[in-house]
C-alpha positions as CSV (number, residue, x, y, z in Angstrom):
1,M,7.4,1.6,-7.1
2,V,5.8,2.5,-3.9
3,K,3.9,5.8,-4.0
4,K,5.5,8.4,-1.5
5,E,3.3,10.4,0.7
6,K,4.5,13.8,2.0
7,N,3.1,13.4,5.4
8,F,3.8,9.6,5.9
9,D,3.0,8.5,9.5
10,F,4.8,5.3,10.2
11,E,3.1,4.6,13.6
12,K,-0.4,5.2,12.1
13,N,0.2,2.9,9.3
14,L,1.8,0.3,11.6
15,S,-1.3,0.5,13.8
16,K,-3.5,0.1,10.6
17,L,-1.5,-3.1,9.6
18,E,-1.8,-4.7,13.1
19,N,-5.6,-4.0,13.0
20,I,-5.8,-5.7,9.5
21,V,-3.9,-8.8,10.9
22,E,-6.3,-9.0,14.0
23,K,-9.3,-9.0,11.4
24,L,-7.6,-11.6,9.1
25,E,-7.0,-13.8,12.2
26,S,-10.7,-13.6,13.2
27,E,-12.8,-16.4,12.4
28,D,-15.9,-14.0,11.9
29,T,-14.4,-12.2,9.0
30,P,-15.9,-13.3,5.8
31,I,-13.6,-14.6,3.1
32,E,-14.5,-11.9,0.7
33,K,-13.7,-9.2,3.3
34,S,-10.6,-11.1,4.2
35,L,-9.3,-10.6,0.7
36,E,-9.9,-6.9,0.8
37,F,-7.9,-6.8,4.1
38,F,-5.2,-8.9,2.7
39,E,-4.7,-6.5,-0.3
40,E,-4.7,-3.4,1.9
41,G,-2.3,-5.1,4.3
42,V,0.0,-5.9,1.5
43,K,-0.1,-2.3,0.2
44,I,0.6,-0.9,3.7
45,S,3.4,-3.4,4.4
46,K,5.2,-2.5,1.2
47,E,4.9,1.3,2.3
48,L,6.3,0.6,5.6
49,S,9.2,-1.5,4.2
50,G,10.0,1.2,1.9
51,K,10.0,3.7,4.6
52,L,12.3,1.3,6.6
53,D,14.6,1.1,3.8
54,E,14.9,4.9,3.4
55,V,15.7,5.3,7.0
56,K,18.5,2.5,6.8
57,I,20.2,4.3,3.9
58,F,19.9,7.7,5.6
59,N,21.4,6.1,8.8
60,Y,24.1,4.5,6.7
61,A,25.0,7.6,5.0
62,L,25.2,9.6,8.3
63,T,27.4,7.0,10.0
64,A,29.7,6.8,7.0
65,E,30.0,10.6,7.0
66,E,30.9,10.6,10.7
67,I,33.4,7.9,10.3
68,C,35.0,9.9,7.4
69,Q,35.1,13.1,9.5
70,E,36.6,11.3,12.4
71,A,39.4,10.1,10.1
72,G,40.0,13.9,9.2
73,K,38.8,13.5,5.7
74,T,35.9,15.0,3.8
75,W,32.6,13.4,2.8
76,V,31.9,14.2,-0.9
77,S,29.1,12.8,-3.1
78,G,28.9,9.6,-1.0
79,S,32.8,9.0,-0.8
80,C,35.2,9.7,1.9
81,V,38.3,11.8,0.3
């Protein structure tokens, strides 16, 4: 499981990943260094993906709760009753 950081900065990590991609695309980067960049990029990519999944779930829950309330019902423990 991806380690969660308390102060996760999505934009900062996305920028790091973009920089890694640029280094990997460079013909000047030695193969050994490319492997290090690749491993770091995979780690950051997983963290970003995990954060996006969290946001999708949160957004879904908010949307479902709003739909439930508009229908005049109550949202309880993830269900509209």
